[in-house]
Steps between C-alpha positions, in 0.01 A plus 500: 500500500632847408551754773269801498775723368590252224133483401476882487813519283374227268165673461644843427765373255238295316257788465775733373621250243165471328491873455858509371407249233212720389704820509620436144144500360300772336150548635340344193700179555326431831162414349571265208393135501578342160412141600326330790823370659647854521359740756537882486780630724244717673310186603812333647567804718143507622466122549814469717369789707158340537663181629639680807176693553284187469702248692678713756350847566132408478553197721757620758524884503252653742282777362650467148294683241503383136650741251216426267220243516549399133865398542429136565272467194760657269814341636405150623654240268388140549393491867144373443433474877569871551233636273410627151766638268563641158564208269858456384432584136356837592787639707621704206158657440521709819616853427384576854621480768785712361873435537517793743222348708674163513816666631293684764351167600845338523631785709197487732533124560881501521486767771226319687699181492819675615313657794341168589833314488679758709224515762363149539670183606465254212404141577665206323190443290474865392876513433447208258213679324703821458802301377279327247372843397852626439595196294168524320595855400847372393320255268309794355825693452612227266162507330527875470824466308379221274159668443671829420724318253195347334318833487799688349622206295171479315498869429621542137736776606677259744561769760782483756400428859839528673834467323672402821299186538723201420302198390751296299794392718756287323574155638881520470566135564553186291209259484540206730267225616433453868462131587254407772502146633177307541365483847250628750517879563301749709341808350288775639562804720691413815607827670303751709546769233200621305342268246155449348279216610546312171868446593428340835495129569855371483473161336712233332519435125679230310715619211660293225848587373484817293714787378402866486665787313689763703388760242167620374423466130625811318351709221759372260409140574131577457563663160645167386164337600307761297727470193477120515121530461409425860183701481387298195575148630177362649690206651673730751185644652223408733167495315379786712817690439481444126144638493610799713789576266290481187201689641721785619749485207796457731837467329745650750517604868301797619665839433722365215489699175681449169630841387694511171561129525642513856339396825418777746332487840281754672628555854405739780788710367346512151553306179854354479684243286453155649791394723594148385658385828226637727259246650185446304188657644129546443414152376205284587518154652399366160804660337730384775377142462531508118858630524594225753350242271696638205823467705409139594477604867231616739407755763588419865227428749472748785636242743806450279549871468483554882737214570755622243465881533802557727720379211416793267413871505134575464279809530513675161211303346204313636572147385222279365489153656319188387300496824131576534411741777353271762492497883778352700409214738300632799426839335205681656363839401500764774172604661325811366565705191876452505432134438419605142862607447649188344295187545214573266739541207639148522355382170600526131825689577872432478760571767785743435807523721777753563399867460574762239664834440161652588461319832531730803789464742457253787206340326632176365652184639577141386151375606295777339223350280384746236226381270347604167281358226714340229415748226608811695828669414483865608715408801877465476468126436786285364617142527780275624545157339519169675585153370 
């Protein structure tokens, strides 16, 4: 359990970071929602504020007065047990509340939380809720960056967000294969540090002999797949992936563009020539699977990844695994609305491991189980081969 001062520091740092991310935007950027999976930046700022108001201040702060009675309706996301909400597809339709109003709302709740934390003694239960709230906001900080990239990257002018943002670190090492011996291993979160409930339940898994690459697949390597006709070879793809590719006319990773015969990539720093040795990003599970098939290899399972992860550097790309997102043995959802946080999504999704260049500091760990539907690729998703 964090000390009260550590909790206050975590809260204030987290709130400030969200606003720093948005400081590079123009007012018009805050409202755009080009597809259902991308939320307007304005909504992220309001939703992460509503979380603290709904689950902390309303419940625990005496005499707390809501900033506005409509906040919950506008900024609730998927908490069905909390009440009615604007449906996800309509978040970009709201020109009101304004961006200025959202910042006033954030400031109001942030100050109320700071006063509460400095005045009241926080119980272990409440400390846990506030810590979840901070990490929930860190998740939305990553979503802010990836949603902003989608918004600006699908603007035909390809505007610059922040030239200082570095999203393509070079893996300056030779490829090697880490050998893991067959046996029984333990996976799951073991320490007292923060984790989500889907990581809990340390349990044993049996693993056969396997090898895993110490490097992520690079842009250059993926170009070879494209030039070899990988997107046209039906035998490499899941049936569902083949239908997805054809329906959406997919022939390269998201944000790749051929300009004068050369590959370029839209980045948060603008349109740039593709860096061959940078790790591949913005691919779906379907594409990751097809590439692995083409190489005569496979994706690691999440258990294999966790067992092997201390043998390689990770954290620049979320790495697709072969594992379905399912509960660990003994998993139980928490009581109340916070029980909706992870458990109800354990169907039809794939696990990703590692973290990305957009992941907030102190928000990832070897046991972190991210999860997305297999067709999604607006996150910084890449792959590591196993055999």
